[in-house]
MARBA-3410 file (N, C-alpha, C, O; in Angstrom, 1 decimal):
216
22.1,-21.3,-14.1,21.6,-20.1,-13.4,22.7,-19.0,-13.5,22.3,-17.9,-13.7 ~ 23.9,-19.4,-13.4,25.0,-18.4,-13.6,24.9,-17.7,-14.9,25.0,-16.5,-15.0 ~ 24.7,-18.5,-16.0,24.6,-17.9,-17.3,23.4,-17.1,-17.5,23.4,-16.0,-18.1 ~ 22.3,-17.5,-17.0,21.0,-16.7,-17.1,21.2,-15.4,-16.3,20.7,-14.4,-16.8 ~ 21.8,-15.5,-15.2,22.0,-14.3,-14.4,22.9,-13.3,-15.1,22.7,-12.1,-15.0
23.8,-13.8,-15.9,24.7,-12.9,-16.6,24.0,-12.2,-17.7,24.5,-11.1,-18.2 ~ 22.8,-12.7,-18.1,22.1,-12.1,-19.2,20.9,-11.3,-18.7,20.1,-10.7,-19.5 ~ 20.8,-11.2,-17.4,19.6,-10.6,-16.8,19.8,-9.2,-16.3,21.0,-8.8,-16.0 ~ 18.7,-8.4,-16.1,18.8,-7.1,-15.5,18.1,-7.1,-14.1,18.4,-6.3,-13.3 ~ 17.3,-8.1,-13.9,16.5,-8.2,-12.6,16.6,-9.6,-12.0,16.5,-10.6,-12.8
16.8,-9.7,-10.7,16.8,-11.0,-10.0,15.7,-10.8,-9.0,15.7,-10.0,-8.1 ~ 14.7,-11.7,-9.0,13.6,-11.8,-8.0,13.7,-13.1,-7.3,13.7,-14.2,-7.9 ~ 13.9,-13.0,-6.0,13.9,-14.1,-5.1,12.6,-14.2,-4.4,12.3,-13.5,-3.4 ~ 11.6,-15.1,-4.9,10.3,-15.1,-4.3,10.2,-15.9,-3.1,11.2,-16.6,-2.7 ~ 9.1,-15.8,-2.3,8.9,-16.5,-1.1,8.7,-18.0,-1.5,8.3,-18.3,-2.6
9.0,-18.9,-0.5,8.9,-20.3,-0.8,8.9,-21.0,0.5,9.4,-20.5,1.5 ~ 8.5,-22.3,0.5,8.5,-23.1,1.7,9.2,-24.4,1.3,9.0,-25.0,0.3 ~ 10.1,-24.8,2.2,10.9,-26.1,2.0,10.2,-27.2,2.8,9.9,-26.9,4.0 ~ 10.1,-28.4,2.3,9.6,-29.5,3.1,10.4,-29.7,4.4,11.6,-29.5,4.4 ~ 9.7,-30.0,5.5,10.4,-30.1,6.8,11.2,-28.9,7.1,12.3,-28.9,7.7
10.6,-27.7,6.8,11.2,-26.4,7.0,11.7,-26.2,8.4,10.9,-26.4,9.3 ~ 12.9,-25.9,8.6,13.4,-25.5,9.9,13.5,-24.0,9.9,13.4,-23.3,8.9 ~ 13.7,-23.4,11.1,13.8,-21.9,11.2,14.9,-21.4,10.2,16.0,-21.9,10.2 ~ 14.5,-20.5,9.3,15.4,-20.0,8.3,15.7,-20.9,7.2,16.6,-20.7,6.3 ~ 14.9,-22.0,7.1,15.2,-23.1,6.1,15.3,-22.6,4.6,16.3,-22.7,4.0
14.2,-22.0,4.1,14.2,-21.6,2.7,15.2,-20.5,2.5,15.8,-20.4,1.5 ~ 15.2,-19.6,3.5,16.2,-18.5,3.4,17.6,-19.0,3.4,18.5,-18.4,2.7 ~ 17.9,-20.1,4.1,19.3,-20.7,4.1,19.6,-21.2,2.8,20.7,-21.1,2.3 ~ 18.6,-21.9,2.1,18.8,-22.4,0.8,19.2,-21.4,-0.2,20.2,-21.5,-0.9 ~ 18.5,-20.3,-0.2,18.8,-19.1,-1.1,20.2,-18.6,-0.8,20.9,-18.3,-1.7
20.4,-18.4,0.5,21.7,-17.8,0.9,22.9,-18.7,0.5,23.9,-18.2,0.0 ~ 22.7,-20.0,0.6,23.8,-20.9,0.2,24.0,-20.8,-1.3,25.1,-20.9,-1.8 ~ 22.9,-20.7,-2.1,23.1,-20.5,-3.5,23.8,-19.2,-3.9,24.7,-19.3,-4.7 ~ 23.4,-18.1,-3.2,24.0,-16.9,-3.6,25.5,-16.8,-3.2,26.3,-16.1,-3.8 ~ 25.9,-17.6,-2.2,27.3,-17.6,-1.7,28.2,-18.5,-2.6,29.4,-18.4,-2.5
27.6,-19.3,-3.5,28.5,-20.1,-4.3,29.3,-19.2,-5.2,28.8,-18.2,-5.8 ~ 30.6,-19.4,-5.2,31.6,-18.4,-5.9,31.1,-17.9,-7.2,31.2,-16.7,-7.5 ~ 30.7,-18.8,-8.1,30.3,-18.4,-9.5,29.0,-17.6,-9.5,28.9,-16.7,-10.2 ~ 28.1,-18.0,-8.6,26.8,-17.3,-8.5,27.1,-15.9,-7.9,26.5,-14.9,-8.3 ~ 27.9,-15.9,-6.9,28.2,-14.6,-6.2,28.9,-13.6,-7.2,28.5,-12.5,-7.3
29.8,-14.1,-8.0,30.4,-13.3,-9.0,29.4,-12.8,-10.0,29.4,-11.6,-10.4 ~ 28.5,-13.6,-10.5,27.5,-13.2,-11.4,26.5,-12.2,-10.8,26.1,-11.2,-11.4 ~ 26.2,-12.4,-9.5,25.3,-11.5,-8.8,26.0,-10.1,-8.6,25.3,-9.1,-8.9 ~ 27.2,-10.1,-8.3,27.9,-8.8,-8.1,28.1,-8.1,-9.5,28.0,-6.9,-9.5 ~ 28.2,-8.9,-10.6,28.3,-8.3,-11.9,26.9,-7.7,-12.3,26.8,-6.6,-12.9
25.8,-8.3,-11.8,24.5,-7.8,-12.1,24.3,-6.4,-11.4,23.8,-5.5,-12.0 ~ 24.8,-6.3,-10.2,24.7,-5.0,-9.5,25.6,-4.0,-10.1,25.2,-2.8,-10.2 ~ 26.8,-4.4,-10.6,27.7,-3.5,-11.2,27.2,-2.9,-12.5,27.6,-1.7,-12.8 ~ 26.3,-3.6,-13.1,25.7,-3.0,-14.4,24.3,-2.4,-14.1,23.5,-2.4,-15.0 ~ 24.1,-2.0,-12.9,22.8,-1.3,-12.5,21.6,-2.2,-12.4,20.5,-1.7,-12.6
21.9,-3.5,-12.2,20.8,-4.4,-12.1,20.0,-4.2,-10.8,20.5,-3.6,-9.8 ~ 18.8,-4.8,-10.7,17.9,-4.7,-9.5,17.7,-6.1,-8.9,17.7,-7.1,-9.6 ~ 17.5,-6.1,-7.6,17.3,-7.4,-6.9,16.1,-7.1,-5.9,16.1,-6.1,-5.2 ~ 15.2,-8.1,-5.9,14.0,-8.0,-5.1,13.9,-9.3,-4.4,13.8,-10.4,-5.0 ~ 13.8,-9.3,-3.0,13.6,-10.5,-2.2,12.3,-10.4,-1.4,12.1,-9.4,-0.7
11.4,-11.4,-1.5,10.2,-11.4,-0.8,10.1,-12.6,0.1,10.4,-13.7,-0.3 ~ 9.7,-12.4,1.4,9.6,-13.5,2.3,11.0,-14.2,2.5,11.9,-13.5,3.0 ~ 11.1,-15.5,2.1,12.4,-16.1,2.3,13.5,-15.5,1.5,14.7,-15.6,1.8 ~ 13.1,-14.9,0.4,14.1,-14.1,-0.4,14.6,-13.0,0.3,15.8,-12.7,0.3 ~ 13.8,-12.3,1.1,14.2,-11.2,2.0,15.1,-11.7,3.0,16.1,-11.1,3.4
14.8,-12.9,3.6,15.6,-13.5,4.6,17.0,-13.8,4.1,18.0,-13.6,4.9 ~ 17.1,-14.3,2.9,18.4,-14.6,2.3,19.2,-13.4,2.1,20.4,-13.4,2.4 ~ 18.6,-12.3,1.7,19.4,-11.1,1.5,19.9,-10.6,2.9,21.0,-10.0,2.9 ~ 19.2,-10.8,3.9,19.7,-10.4,5.3,20.8,-11.3,5.7,21.8,-10.9,6.3 ~ 20.7,-12.6,5.4,21.6,-13.6,5.9,23.0,-13.4,5.2,24.0,-13.8,5.7
23.0,-12.9,4.0,24.2,-12.7,3.2,24.8,-11.3,3.4,25.9,-11.0,2.8 ~ 24.1,-10.4,4.1,24.6,-9.1,4.3,24.3,-8.1,3.2,24.5,-6.9,3.3 ~ 23.6,-8.7,2.2,23.2,-7.8,1.1,22.2,-6.8,1.5,22.0,-5.7,0.9 ~ 21.4,-7.1,2.6,20.6,-6.1,3.3,21.0,-6.2,4.7,21.2,-7.3,5.3 ~ 21.1,-5.1,5.4,20.9,-3.7,4.8,22.2,-3.1,4.2,22.2,-2.0,3.7
23.3,-3.9,4.2,24.6,-3.3,3.8,24.9,-3.1,2.3,25.6,-2.2,2.0 ~ 24.2,-3.9,1.5,24.4,-3.8,0.0,25.6,-4.6,-0.5,25.9,-4.4,-1.7 ~ 26.2,-5.4,0.3,27.3,-6.2,-0.2,27.4,-7.5,0.6,26.9,-7.6,1.7 ~ 28.0,-8.5,0.0,28.2,-9.8,0.7,29.1,-9.6,1.9,30.1,-9.0,1.9 ~ 28.6,-10.2,3.0,29.4,-10.3,4.2,28.8,-11.3,5.2,27.7,-11.7,4.9
29.5,-11.6,6.2,28.9,-12.5,7.3,28.4,-11.5,8.3,29.1,-10.9,9.1 ~ 27.0,-11.4,8.4,26.4,-10.5,9.4,26.8,-10.8,10.8,27.0,-11.9,11.2 ~ 27.0,-9.7,11.6,27.2,-9.9,13.0,26.0,-10.5,13.7,24.9,-10.4,13.1 ~ 26.2,-11.0,14.9,25.1,-11.7,15.6,23.9,-10.8,15.8,22.7,-11.2,15.9 ~ 24.2,-9.5,16.0,23.1,-8.5,16.3,22.6,-7.8,15.1,21.9,-6.8,15.2
23.0,-8.2,13.9,22.6,-7.6,12.6,21.1,-7.8,12.4,20.5,-8.8,12.9 ~ 20.4,-6.9,11.7,19.0,-7.1,11.4,18.8,-8.4,10.7,19.5,-8.8,9.9 ~ 17.7,-9.1,11.2,17.4,-10.4,10.6,15.9,-10.7,10.7,15.2,-9.9,11.4 ~ 15.4,-11.7,10.0,14.1,-12.1,10.2,14.0,-13.3,11.1,14.7,-14.3,10.9 ~ 13.1,-13.3,12.1,13.0,-14.3,13.1,11.6,-14.8,13.2,10.7,-14.3,12.5
11.4,-15.8,14.0,10.0,-16.4,14.1,9.1,-15.3,14.6,9.5,-14.5,15.5 ~ 7.9,-15.3,14.1,6.9,-14.3,14.5,6.7,-14.3,16.0,6.9,-15.3,16.7 ~ 6.4,-13.1,16.6,6.3,-12.9,18.0,5.3,-13.9,18.6,5.5,-14.4,19.8 ~ 4.3,-14.3,17.9,3.3,-15.2,18.4,3.8,-16.7,18.4,3.3,-17.5,19.1 ~ 4.9,-16.9,17.7,5.4,-18.2,17.6,4.9,-19.2,16.6,5.2,-20.3,16.5
4.0,-18.6,15.7,3.4,-19.5,14.7,3.2,-18.7,13.4,3.4,-17.5,13.4 ~ 2.8,-19.4,12.4,2.5,-18.8,11.0,1.4,-17.8,11.1,0.3,-18.1,11.8 ~ 1.5,-16.7,10.5,0.5,-15.6,10.5,0.1,-15.4,9.0,1.0,-15.3,8.2 ~ -1.2,-15.3,8.8,-1.7,-15.2,7.4,-2.9,-14.3,7.4,-4.0,-14.6,7.8 ~ -2.7,-13.0,6.9,-3.8,-12.1,6.8,-3.4,-10.9,5.9,-2.2,-10.8,5.5
-4.4,-10.1,5.6,-4.1,-8.9,4.8,-3.8,-7.7,5.8,-4.5,-7.5,6.8 ~ -2.7,-7.0,5.5,-2.3,-5.9,6.4,-2.1,-4.6,5.6,-1.9,-4.7,4.3 ~ -2.1,-3.5,6.2,-1.9,-2.2,5.6,-0.4,-1.9,5.8,0.1,-1.8,6.9 ~ 0.3,-1.6,4.7,1.7,-1.2,4.7,1.8,0.2,4.1,1.0,0.6,3.2 ~ 2.7,1.0,4.6,2.9,2.4,4.1,4.3,2.6,3.6,5.3,2.1,4.2
4.4,3.3,2.5,5.7,3.6,1.8,6.3,4.7,2.7,5.7,5.8,2.8 ~ 7.5,4.5,3.2,8.2,5.5,4.0,9.4,6.1,3.3,9.8,7.2,3.7 ~ 9.8,5.5,2.2,10.9,6.1,1.4,10.8,5.5,0.0,10.4,4.4,-0.2 ~ 11.2,6.4,-0.9,11.2,6.0,-2.4,12.6,6.1,-2.9,12.8,6.3,-4.1 ~ 13.6,5.9,-2.1,15.0,5.9,-2.5,15.3,4.7,-3.4,16.2,4.7,-4.2
14.5,3.6,-3.3,14.7,2.4,-4.1,14.0,2.6,-5.5,12.8,3.0,-5.5 ~ 14.6,2.2,-6.6,14.0,2.2,-7.9,12.7,1.4,-7.9,11.8,1.6,-8.7 ~ 12.7,0.3,-7.1,11.5,-0.5,-7.0,10.3,0.3,-6.6,9.1,-0.2,-6.9 ~ 10.4,1.4,-5.9,9.3,2.1,-5.3,9.2,3.5,-6.1,8.5,4.4,-5.6 ~ 9.7,3.6,-7.3,9.7,4.8,-8.0,8.3,5.2,-8.5,8.1,6.4,-8.8
7.4,4.3,-8.6,6.0,4.6,-9.0,5.1,4.8,-7.8,3.9,4.9,-8.0 ~ 5.7,4.8,-6.6,4.9,5.0,-5.4,5.3,6.4,-4.8,6.2,7.0,-5.3 ~ 4.5,6.8,-3.8,4.8,8.1,-3.2,4.9,7.8,-1.7,4.3,7.0,-1.1 ~ 5.8,8.6,-1.0,5.9,8.5,0.4,4.6,8.8,1.1,3.9,9.8,0.7 ~ 4.2,7.9,2.0,2.9,8.1,2.7,1.8,7.3,2.0,0.7,7.1,2.6
2.0,6.7,0.8,1.0,5.9,0.2,0.9,4.6,0.9,1.9,4.0,1.3 ~ -0.4,4.1,1.0,-0.6,2.8,1.7,-1.1,1.8,0.7,-1.8,2.1,-0.3 ~ -0.8,0.5,1.0,-1.2,-0.6,0.2,-1.6,-1.8,1.2,-0.9,-2.1,2.1 ~ -2.8,-2.3,0.9,-3.2,-3.5,1.6,-2.7,-4.7,0.9,-2.9,-5.0,-0.3 ~ -1.9,-5.5,1.6,-1.1,-6.7,1.0,-1.3,-7.9,1.9,-1.4,-7.8,3.1
-1.2,-9.1,1.3,-1.2,-10.3,2.0,0.1,-10.6,2.7,1.2,-10.4,2.1 ~ 0.1,-11.0,3.9,1.3,-11.5,4.7,1.0,-12.9,5.0,0.0,-13.2,5.6 ~ 2.0,-13.8,4.7,1.8,-15.2,5.1,3.2,-15.8,5.3,4.0,-16.0,4.4 ~ 3.5,-16.1,6.6,4.8,-16.7,6.9,4.9,-16.9,8.4,4.2,-16.3,9.2 ~ 5.9,-17.7,8.8,6.2,-18.0,10.1,7.3,-17.2,10.7,7.6,-17.2,11.9
8.1,-16.6,9.8,9.3,-15.9,10.2,9.4,-14.5,9.5,10.3,-14.2,8.7 ~ 8.5,-13.7,9.9,8.4,-12.3,9.3,8.8,-11.2,10.3,8.6,-10.0,9.9 ~ 9.3,-11.6,11.4,9.6,-10.6,12.5,11.0,-10.0,12.3,11.9,-10.7,12.5 ~ 11.1,-8.8,11.8,12.4,-8.2,11.7,12.9,-7.8,13.1,12.2,-7.2,13.9 ~ 14.1,-8.3,13.4,14.8,-7.9,14.6,15.9,-6.9,14.4,16.7,-7.1,13.5
15.9,-5.8,15.1,16.9,-4.8,15.0,16.8,-3.9,16.2,15.7,-3.7,16.8 ~ 17.9,-3.3,16.6,17.9,-2.4,17.8,17.4,-1.1,17.4,17.3,-0.7,16.3 ~ 17.0,-0.3,18.4,16.5,1.1,18.2,17.5,1.9,17.4,17.2,2.7,16.6 ~ 18.8,1.8,17.8,19.9,2.5,17.1,20.0,2.1,15.7,20.1,3.0,14.8 ~ 19.9,0.8,15.4,19.9,0.4,14.0,18.8,0.9,13.2,18.9,1.4,12.1
17.6,0.9,13.8,16.4,1.4,13.1,16.5,2.9,12.8,16.1,3.3,11.7 ~ 17.0,3.6,13.8,17.2,5.0,13.6,18.2,5.3,12.5,17.9,6.2,11.6 ~ 19.3,4.6,12.4,20.3,4.8,11.3,19.7,4.4,10.0,19.9,5.2,9.0 ~ 18.9,3.3,9.9,18.3,2.9,8.6,17.3,3.9,8.2,17.2,4.3,7.0 ~ 16.5,4.4,9.1,15.5,5.4,8.8,16.1,6.7,8.2,15.6,7.3,7.3
17.2,7.1,8.9,17.8,8.4,8.5,18.4,8.2,7.1,18.5,9.2,6.3 ~ 18.9,7.0,6.7,19.4,6.8,5.4,18.4,6.5,4.4,18.7,6.3,3.2 ~ 17.1,6.5,4.7,16.0,6.2,3.8,15.9,4.7,3.4,15.4,4.4,2.4 ~ 16.5,3.8,4.2,16.5,2.4,3.9,15.3,1.7,4.5,15.1,0.5,4.1 ~ 14.5,2.3,5.4,13.3,1.7,5.8,12.3,2.0,4.7,11.7,3.1,4.7
12.0,1.1,3.8,11.2,1.3,2.7,9.7,1.4,3.0,8.9,2.3,2.6 ~ 9.2,0.4,3.8,7.8,0.3,4.1,7.6,-0.2,5.6,8.5,-0.9,6.1 ~ 6.5,0.2,6.2,6.2,-0.2,7.5,4.7,-0.7,7.6,3.9,-0.3,6.7 ~ 4.4,-1.6,8.6,3.1,-1.9,8.9,2.4,-0.7,9.6,3.1,-0.2,10.5 ~ 1.2,-0.4,9.3,0.6,0.8,9.9,-0.8,0.4,10.4,-1.5,-0.5,9.8
-1.3,1.2,11.3,-2.7,1.1,11.8,-3.6,2.0,10.9,-3.1,2.6,10.0 ~ -4.9,2.0,11.2,-5.8,2.7,10.3,-5.5,4.2,10.3,-5.9,4.9,9.3 ~ -4.9,4.8,11.3,-4.5,6.2,11.3,-3.2,6.4,10.5,-2.8,7.6,10.4 ~ -2.5,5.4,10.1,-1.3,5.5,9.3,0.0,5.6,10.2,1.0,5.9,9.7 ~ -0.2,5.2,11.5,1.0,5.2,12.4,1.6,3.8,12.4,0.9,2.8,12.3
2.9,3.8,12.6,3.6,2.5,12.7,2.9,1.6,13.8,2.7,2.1,14.9 ~ 2.6,0.4,13.4,1.8,-0.5,14.3,2.7,-1.4,15.1,3.7,-2.0,14.6 ~ 2.3,-1.5,16.4,3.1,-2.4,17.3,2.2,-3.6,17.7,2.7,-4.6,18.2 ~ 0.8,-3.4,17.6,-0.1,-4.4,18.2,-0.3,-5.6,17.2,0.0,-5.4,16.0 ~ -0.7,-6.7,17.7,-0.8,-7.9,16.9,-1.8,-7.7,15.7,-1.7,-8.3,14.7
-2.8,-6.9,15.9,-3.9,-6.7,14.9,-3.3,-6.2,13.6,-3.7,-6.7,12.5 ~ -2.4,-5.3,13.7,-1.8,-4.6,12.5,-0.4,-5.0,12.2,0.1,-4.6,11.1 ~ 0.3,-5.6,13.1,1.7,-6.1,12.9,1.8,-7.4,13.6,2.5,-7.6,14.6 ~ 1.2,-8.4,13.0,1.1,-9.8,13.7,2.5,-10.5,13.7,2.6,-11.5,14.4 ~ 3.4,-10.0,12.9,4.8,-10.6,13.0,5.5,-10.2,14.2,6.4,-10.8,14.7
5.2,-9.0,14.7,5.9,-8.3,15.8,7.2,-7.7,15.4,8.1,-7.5,16.1 ~ 7.2,-7.3,14.1,8.4,-6.7,13.5,8.9,-5.4,14.2,8.0,-4.6,14.5 ~ 10.1,-5.3,14.6,10.7,-4.1,15.3,10.5,-2.9,14.4,10.7,-2.9,13.2 ~ 10.0,-1.8,15.1,9.7,-0.6,14.3,8.7,-0.7,13.3,8.5,0.2,12.4 ~ 7.9,-1.8,13.3,6.8,-2.1,12.3,7.4,-2.2,10.9,6.7,-1.9,10.0
8.7,-2.5,10.8,9.3,-2.5,9.5,8.8,-3.7,8.7,8.9,-4.9,9.2 ~ 8.4,-3.4,7.5,8.0,-4.5,6.5,9.0,-4.7,5.4,9.1,-5.8,4.9 ~ 9.7,-3.6,5.0,10.6,-3.7,3.9,11.9,-2.8,4.1,11.8,-1.7,4.7 ~ 13.0,-3.3,3.7,14.3,-2.6,3.8,14.9,-2.6,2.4,14.8,-3.5,1.6 ~ 15.7,-1.5,2.2,16.5,-1.4,0.9,18.0,-1.3,1.3,18.3,-1.0,2.4
18.8,-1.5,0.3,20.3,-1.3,0.4,20.6,0.2,0.3,19.7,0.9,0.0 ~ 21.8,0.6,0.7,22.1,2.0,0.6,21.9,2.6,-0.8,21.4,3.8,-0.9 ~ 22.2,1.8,-1.8,22.0,2.3,-3.2,20.5,2.2,-3.6,20.1,2.8,-4.6 ~ 19.7,1.4,-2.9,18.3,1.3,-3.2,18.0,0.2,-4.2,16.8,-0.2,-4.4 ~ 19.0,-0.4,-4.9,18.7,-1.3,-6.0,18.4,-2.7,-5.4,18.0,-3.6,-6.2
18.7,-3.0,-4.2,18.3,-4.2,-3.5,17.2,-3.9,-2.5,17.3,-3.0,-1.7 ~ 16.0,-4.6,-2.7,14.9,-4.4,-1.8,14.4,-5.7,-1.3,14.3,-6.7,-2.0 ~ 14.1,-5.8,0.0,13.6,-7.0,0.6,12.3,-6.6,1.4,12.3,-5.5,2.0 ~ 11.3,-7.5,1.3,10.1,-7.2,2.0,9.4,-8.5,2.4,9.6,-9.5,1.8 ~ 8.5,-8.4,3.4,7.8,-9.6,3.9,6.4,-9.8,3.3,6.0,-10.9,3.0
5.7,-8.7,3.0,4.4,-8.8,2.4,4.5,-9.2,0.9,5.4,-8.8,0.3 ~ 3.5,-9.9,0.5,3.5,-10.5,-0.8,2.8,-9.5,-1.9,1.7,-9.7,-2.3 ~ 3.6,-8.5,-2.3,3.1,-7.6,-3.3,2.8,-8.4,-4.6,1.9,-8.0,-5.4 ~ 3.6,-9.4,-4.9,3.4,-10.1,-6.2,2.1,-10.9,-6.2,1.8,-11.4,-7.3 ~ 1.4,-11.1,-5.1,0.2,-11.9,-5.1,-1.0,-11.1,-5.4,-2.1,-11.7,-5.6
-0.9,-9.8,-5.5,-2.0,-8.9,-5.8,-2.0,-8.6,-7.3,-1.3,-7.7,-7.7 ~ -2.8,-9.3,-8.0,-3.0,-9.0,-9.5,-4.5,-8.9,-9.7,-5.3,-9.2,-8.9 ~ -4.8,-8.4,-10.9,-6.2,-8.1,-11.3,-7.1,-9.4,-11.0,-6.8,-10.5,-11.6 ~ -8.1,-9.2,-10.2,-9.0,-10.3,-10.0,-8.6,-11.3,-8.9,-9.4,-12.2,-8.5 ~ -7.4,-11.2,-8.4,-7.0,-12.1,-7.3,-6.2,-11.3,-6.3,-5.2,-10.7,-6.6
-6.5,-11.3,-5.0,-7.8,-11.8,-4.5,-8.9,-10.7,-4.7,-8.7,-9.7,-5.3 ~ -10.1,-11.0,-4.2,-11.2,-10.1,-4.3,-11.9,-9.8,-3.0,-11.6,-10.6,-2.0 ~ -12.7,-8.8,-2.9,-13.5,-8.5,-1.7,-12.6,-8.1,-0.5,-13.0,-8.4,0.6 ~ -11.5,-7.6,-0.8,-10.6,-7.1,0.3,-10.6,-5.6,0.3,-10.0,-5.0,-0.6 ~ -11.2,-4.9,1.3,-11.2,-3.4,1.3,-9.8,-2.8,1.2,-8.9,-3.2,1.9
-9.7,-1.9,0.3,-8.4,-1.1,0.1,-7.4,-1.9,-0.7,-6.3,-1.3,-0.9 ~ -7.7,-3.1,-1.2,-6.7,-3.8,-2.0,-6.5,-3.2,-3.3,-7.4,-2.9,-4.1 ~ -5.2,-3.1,-3.7,-4.8,-2.6,-5.0,-3.4,-3.0,-5.3,-2.6,-3.3,-4.3 ~ -3.0,-3.1,-6.5,-1.7,-3.6,-6.9,-0.6,-2.6,-6.5,-0.8,-1.4,-6.7 ~ 0.5,-3.1,-5.9,1.6,-2.2,-5.7,2.6,-2.4,-6.8,3.0,-3.5,-7.1
2.9,-1.3,-7.5,3.6,-1.4,-8.8,5.1,-1.6,-8.7,5.9,-0.8,-9.3 ~ 5.5,-2.6,-7.9,7.0,-2.8,-7.8,7.6,-3.3,-9.1,8.6,-2.8,-9.6 ~ 6.9,-4.4,-9.7,7.5,-5.0,-10.9,7.5,-4.0,-12.1,8.4,-3.9,-12.9 ~ 6.4,-3.2,-12.1,6.3,-2.2,-13.2,7.4,-1.2,-13.1,8.0,-0.8,-14.1 ~ 7.7,-0.8,-11.8,8.8,0.1,-11.6,10.1,-0.5,-12.0,11.0,0.2,-12.5
10.3,-1.8,-11.7,11.6,-2.4,-12.0,11.8,-2.5,-13.5,12.9,-2.2,-14.0 ~ 10.7,-2.8,-14.3,10.8,-2.8,-15.7,11.1,-1.4,-16.3,11.9,-1.2,-17.2 ~ 10.4,-0.4,-15.7,10.6,1.0,-16.2,12.0,1.5,-16.0,12.5,2.3,-16.7 ~ 12.6,1.0,-14.9,14.0,1.4,-14.6,14.9,1.2,-15.8,15.9,1.9,-15.9 ~ 14.6,0.2,-16.7,15.5,-0.1,-17.8,14.9,0.4,-19.1,15.5,0.1,-20.2
13.8,1.1,-19.1,13.2,1.5,-20.4,13.7,2.9,-20.8,13.3,3.4,-21.8
END
């Protein structure tokens, strides 16, 4: 993996489930991997050469656990740092939700527009972003709140119907200060032509296309 990472321009940490998963289980596995000295060195070299990193679900969780989000560098996050926790309802939530692009500071969102909405599948037991109002305000001012869950009127959603994770500030995705690291809870990668179908408003979010174009 170290050698492959040294030859890569993009690292994608997809969502996943570990058998006998404990809170933060899959995210902990990812975080432990990224903290290995040789992997960490290769990861930092990737960023130094303008590489891109995308974490979805447990991948997003790992980026928060290592301090790579929202800070953009490896560190041991403080106890009150933004994190992904068990959903407010206490169990796995699985449904299609509307998310809105709030910032295009990240190259991953360069093919989107601020205010654009995407209906995306959300499936997980730990998708609730925890953060204080002051932290959310600072992140929003810096353009690091990439996407939020919204209601039909396009307003940040707090109710279970449109934000079933209970995520603070209705935050669905965060980026690093430089924008080249992006983490999100909704599964943009699961929306491809023909899969799924019959979901009103469903369309592909061009994250991967934007990532590829970044190097073209």
